C-alpha positions as CSV (number, residue, x, y, z in Angstrom):
1,M,110.2,115.6,186.7
2,A,107.6,115.0,184.0
3,D,107.9,118.7,183.1
4,E,111.6,118.5,182.8
5,E,111.3,115.4,180.5
6,I,108.7,117.2,178.3
7,G,110.9,120.3,178.2
8,G,113.9,118.2,177.3
9,G,112.0,116.6,174.5
10,E,111.0,120.0,173.0
11,E,114.6,121.1,173.3
12,T,115.7,118.0,171.4
13,Q,113.2,118.6,168.6
14,H,114.5,122.2,168.3
15,D,118.0,121.0,168.0
16,Q,117.0,118.9,164.9
17,L,115.7,121.8,162.9
18,P,118.1,123.5,160.4
19,A,119.4,126.9,161.3
20,V,117.9,130.0,159.6
21,D,121.2,130.8,157.8
22,E,121.3,127.2,156.4
23,I,117.8,127.6,155.0
24,L,118.7,130.9,153.2
25,I,121.7,129.3,151.5
26,E,120.8,128.6,147.9
27,K,122.5,125.5,146.6
28,P,123.9,125.9,143.1
29,R,122.0,123.9,140.4
30,D,123.8,121.5,138.1
31,T,122.6,122.6,134.7
32,K,125.3,120.6,132.7
33,N,123.2,117.4,132.5
34,C,120.1,119.3,131.4
35,R,121.9,121.1,128.6
36,R,123.5,117.8,127.5
37,I,120.1,116.1,127.3
38,L,118.6,119.0,125.3
39,V,121.5,118.9,122.8
40,I,121.2,115.1,122.3
41,F,117.4,115.4,121.9
42,G,117.9,118.2,119.3
43,I,120.3,116.1,117.3
44,V,118.1,113.0,117.4
45,L,115.1,115.1,116.3
46,G,117.0,116.6,113.4
47,L,118.2,113.2,112.2
48,A,114.7,111.9,112.4
49,A,113.4,114.8,110.2
50,V,116.1,114.2,107.6
51,F,115.4,110.5,107.6
52,A,111.6,111.1,107.1
53,V,112.2,113.5,104.2
54,G,114.6,111.0,102.6
55,L,112.2,108.2,103.0
56,V,109.4,110.1,101.3
57,V,111.6,111.1,98.4
58,G,113.1,107.6,98.0
59,L,109.7,105.9,97.7
60,E,109.4,106.9,94.0
61,P,110.2,103.8,92.1
62,W,109.7,105.4,88.6
63,K,112.1,108.2,87.6
64,S,113.6,109.9,90.7
65,D,114.5,113.0,88.7
66,D,111.4,113.1,86.7
67,K,109.2,116.1,87.6
68,L,105.5,116.0,86.9
69,A,105.0,117.2,83.4
70,V,101.9,119.3,82.8
71,T,99.9,120.4,79.8
72,T,97.3,123.1,79.7
73,P,94.6,123.5,77.1
74,A,96.5,126.4,75.6
75,T,99.6,124.2,74.9
76,D,98.0,120.9,74.0
77,T,99.2,119.4,70.7
78,G,97.1,117.6,68.2
79,D,98.1,114.3,69.8
80,V,96.6,115.2,73.2
81,Q,93.2,116.7,73.1
82,E,90.4,117.3,75.6
83,V,87.7,115.2,74.0
84,A,84.2,116.4,74.7
85,G,82.0,113.7,76.1
86,V,84.8,111.3,76.8
87,G,84.9,109.7,80.2
88,P,82.3,109.2,82.9
89,S,79.0,111.1,83.4
90,D,76.5,110.6,86.1
91,D,75.3,107.5,84.3
92,D,78.6,105.7,84.4
93,G,80.0,106.9,87.6
94,G,81.6,110.3,86.7
95,P,81.6,113.3,88.9
96,P,78.3,115.2,88.8
97,G,78.1,118.8,88.0
98,D,81.4,118.9,85.9
99,D,81.8,122.7,85.6
100,K,84.9,124.1,84.1
101,S,84.4,127.3,86.1
102,N,85.5,125.1,89.1
103,P,89.3,125.0,89.0
104,A,89.3,121.5,90.5
105,N,87.2,120.3,87.5
106,A,88.7,122.4,84.8
107,A,92.5,122.0,85.2
108,G,93.3,120.8,88.6
109,V,95.6,122.8,90.9
110,N,97.4,125.7,89.3
111,G,96.2,124.7,85.9
112,E,97.9,121.3,86.1
113,Y,96.4,117.9,85.0
114,M,97.5,114.7,83.4
115,T,97.5,113.8,79.7
116,A,97.8,110.6,77.7
117,V,101.3,111.6,76.6
118,E,102.4,112.0,80.2
119,L,101.1,108.6,81.2
120,V,103.0,107.0,78.3
121,T,106.2,109.0,79.2
122,K,106.0,107.9,82.8
123,G,105.5,104.3,81.9
124,I,102.0,104.2,83.5
125,S,100.3,103.4,80.2
126,L,100.6,99.7,79.6
127,Q,99.9,99.8,75.9
128,G,102.0,102.8,74.8
129,G,98.9,105.0,74.5
130,V,97.0,102.8,72.1
131,E,94.4,102.2,74.8
132,F,93.4,105.9,74.8
133,E,92.5,105.9,71.1
134,N,89.2,104.3,72.0
135,E,87.3,107.1,73.7
136,S,85.0,104.7,75.5
137,S,87.7,102.4,76.9
138,Y,88.0,102.1,80.6
139,Q,91.5,103.6,80.4
140,S,90.2,106.7,78.6
141,K,87.6,107.1,81.3
142,A,90.3,106.8,84.0
143,L,92.4,109.4,82.1
144,N,89.5,111.8,81.9
145,I,89.2,111.8,85.7
146,L,93.0,112.4,86.0
147,K,92.5,115.4,83.7
148,K,89.8,117.1,85.7
149,P,89.9,116.7,89.4
150,A,93.4,117.6,90.7
151,V,96.0,114.9,91.2
152,I,98.5,117.2,92.9
153,T,96.9,117.5,96.4
154,N,100.1,117.4,98.5
155,F,103.8,117.3,98.4
156,Y,104.1,113.5,98.1
157,Y,102.1,113.1,94.9
158,T,104.9,111.4,93.0
159,D,104.6,109.3,89.9
160,Q,103.9,106.3,92.0
161,K,100.9,108.0,93.5
162,I,99.7,109.0,90.0
163,A,100.1,105.4,88.8
164,Q,98.2,104.2,92.0
165,R,95.4,106.6,91.3
166,Y,95.2,105.6,87.7
167,A,95.1,101.9,88.6
168,L,92.2,102.4,91.0
169,L,90.3,104.4,88.5
170,C,90.8,101.6,86.0
171,L,89.6,99.1,88.6
172,Y,86.4,101.1,89.0
173,F,85.6,101.5,85.3
174,R,86.5,97.9,84.5
175,T,84.3,96.5,87.2
176,Y,81.4,99.0,87.5
177,S,78.3,97.7,85.8
178,V,80.3,95.8,83.0
179,R,78.3,93.1,81.2
180,T,79.9,89.7,80.5
181,D,78.7,86.1,80.0
182,V,79.3,85.7,83.7
183,T,77.0,88.6,84.6
184,D,74.3,87.2,82.3
185,T,74.4,83.9,84.1
186,A,74.7,85.5,87.6
187,Y,72.1,88.3,87.4
188,G,70.1,87.6,84.3
189,Y,70.6,88.5,80.6
190,G,71.7,92.0,80.2
191,T,71.6,92.8,83.9
192,T,74.6,94.6,85.4
193,P,74.1,95.9,88.9
194,P,76.0,99.0,90.1
195,W,78.4,98.9,92.9
196,K,76.9,98.3,96.3
197,V,78.5,101.4,97.8
198,L,79.1,103.9,95.0
199,S,79.1,107.4,96.4
200,P,82.5,107.3,98.1
201,W,84.1,106.8,94.7
202,K,81.7,108.6,92.5
203,Y,81.8,111.9,94.4
204,A,85.2,111.8,96.0
205,W,87.5,111.8,92.9
206,A,88.8,115.3,93.7
207,E,90.1,113.9,97.0
208,D,93.1,111.7,97.6
209,E,92.3,108.0,96.7
210,C,93.1,106.9,100.2
211,S,89.7,108.4,101.2
212,W,87.8,106.1,98.7
213,Y,85.6,103.3,100.1
214,G,87.4,100.1,100.6
215,I,90.9,101.6,100.2
216,A,93.4,101.7,103.1
217,C,96.7,103.5,102.9
218,N,99.8,103.9,105.1
219,M,101.0,107.2,106.5
220,L,102.8,107.9,103.2
221,G,99.6,107.6,101.1
222,L,100.4,104.3,99.5
223,V,97.7,101.6,99.3
224,V,98.1,98.7,101.7
225,R,94.6,97.1,101.4
226,I,91.8,96.9,98.9
227,E,88.7,95.5,100.5
228,L,85.6,95.3,98.3
229,P,83.9,92.0,99.3
230,G,80.3,91.5,98.2
231,H,80.4,94.9,96.4
232,L,78.7,93.8,93.2
233,L,81.8,94.2,91.1
234,T,81.3,92.9,87.5
235,G,83.5,92.6,84.5
236,Y,87.3,92.1,84.8
237,I,90.1,92.8,87.1
238,P,92.3,95.2,85.0
239,M,96.0,94.6,84.4
240,E,96.6,98.2,85.4
241,L,96.3,97.0,89.0
242,K,99.9,95.8,88.6
243,H,101.0,99.4,89.4
244,L,100.0,98.7,93.0
245,A,102.4,95.8,93.1
246,K,105.2,98.3,93.4
247,G,103.8,99.4,96.8
248,P,103.2,97.8,100.1
249,V,99.8,96.1,99.4
250,T,99.3,93.2,101.8
251,A,95.6,92.4,101.3
252,I,93.2,92.3,98.3
253,D,89.6,91.1,99.0
254,F,87.2,90.7,96.1
255,S,85.3,87.8,97.6
256,G,81.6,87.5,97.2
257,N,81.4,89.3,93.8
258,R,79.8,86.7,91.7
259,G,79.8,89.0,88.7
260,L,83.6,88.5,88.4
261,G,85.1,85.6,86.7
262,Q,85.1,86.2,82.9
263,G,88.4,85.1,81.5
264,G,89.6,82.9,84.3
265,F,92.0,83.7,87.1
266,P,93.3,87.3,86.8
267,A,97.0,87.1,85.7
268,V,97.6,90.5,87.4
269,F,97.8,88.9,90.8
270,T,101.0,87.1,89.8
271,E,102.6,90.5,89.8
272,F,102.2,90.9,93.6
273,D,105.0,89.7,95.9
274,T,103.8,91.4,99.2
275,L,100.3,89.9,99.5
276,D,99.4,88.2,102.7
277,Y,95.8,87.6,101.7
278,L,94.0,87.3,98.4
279,G,90.2,86.8,98.6
280,L,88.4,85.5,95.5
281,S,85.9,83.1,97.1
282,G,82.3,83.5,96.0
283,C,83.4,84.8,92.6
284,N,83.0,82.8,89.4
285,F,86.5,82.3,88.2
286,D,87.3,79.0,86.6
287,G,90.4,77.2,85.4
288,E,93.7,76.8,87.2
289,V,95.5,79.2,89.5
290,P,99.1,79.7,88.1
291,E,101.6,77.7,90.0
292,S,103.7,80.9,90.3
293,M,101.1,82.1,92.8
294,C,102.0,79.1,95.0
295,K,105.6,80.0,95.0
296,K,105.0,83.4,96.6
297,E,104.7,84.1,100.3
298,T,101.0,84.8,100.3
299,E,99.6,83.2,103.4
300,T,96.0,82.8,102.3
301,I,94.5,82.5,98.8
302,S,90.8,81.8,98.9
303,I,89.1,80.8,95.6
304,N,85.7,79.7,94.4
305,C,85.1,76.0,93.6
306,G,85.5,76.6,89.9
307,C,89.2,77.1,90.2
308,K,91.9,74.6,90.7
309,C,94.8,75.4,93.0
310,S,97.5,73.4,94.8
311,C,98.1,75.9,97.6
312,C,94.8,77.7,98.0
313,T,92.3,77.5,100.8
314,P,89.7,74.8,99.9
315,C,86.6,76.4,98.4
316,V,83.4,76.5,100.4
C-alpha cells in the first residue's frame, strides 16, 4: 500500500511538468514597448543637447553677435603696440621664462591675443583705454597677461569669460604687494608682503582662471566663489571686479587681510546682486557701508570694527 502511495505521488509530480512540445514553443516577444521607450529616450536626449548648447551661447551678456577680434604683431596699428618691459616679471608676479618661441607666450592660440582696443570695443575697459596709457598701471599689467598666455582655451571663451579673466588679473595686480598707508601701519613702513599662496596664480596664467587658487567656477566656467581669506592681500579692491557681477558669484571672502582698507569700503561690492556672503572682517576698512548694500539680498556681510553698517554681522 505504501508503495502504491509513493508511486502515485511520483505520477502526480510527473503530471505537473510541462510537455516537451510546450517547452519547445517560443513565445513571440513584444518589442513595441522597447522601441517606443528608445524613441522617447532619443528625443529627450536630443532636446537636452539643444538646450545645453543654447544655454552656453545665451550666457554671453555683452554682444551676442560680436566675435572675438584679434590682432597680430604684423597688423598692429600705432595705437596698439607690444610694449617691451610692460607688465609683470618674476619680481611682480609675471610668468617666468617668457619666451616668444613658445606659442602660448608669444601670441596665444593660432596667433590670437587681446589688445587694448579690443578691451575698449567690448566694453571691458572701464576708462575707455586711458588706463592703459600708464605702462605700470595694474590694468596694463593685466592686459599684458591677456596678450601673451592664450585666452581662447575652449569653445565657451566668450566676452564674458575674457572680462572675467581681466577682472581677476586686475585683482591680483591691485592687491599683490601694493604699498599704502594701511600697509605701513599694519606691516611696518615700506613693508608689503607677497600673497600667502602665490604660485597657483603666478605660474598658471596660461590655464583657465577657474584653476587659480581661491577661485571656484560652475560647469560653464563662470566664477561662483572667490575665497582668499588671510592671503596677505594689500592695496585696493579694483573696480574691474564689477565684471564678475554679471555672473553667478555667490561668495567673496577677503577676510583676515589686514593690508586691505585704504580708501574705505570698496564701492565695487554695491554692483553685486547675487552675493550670499561677503567677508571683510579682519581687514582695515573704515567709514560707513553704503545703505544700498543693506537693500540687497546678501545674507551675511562681515566687516571689521572700523566700519559702520546697519545690516552687517557685528565685528569681532
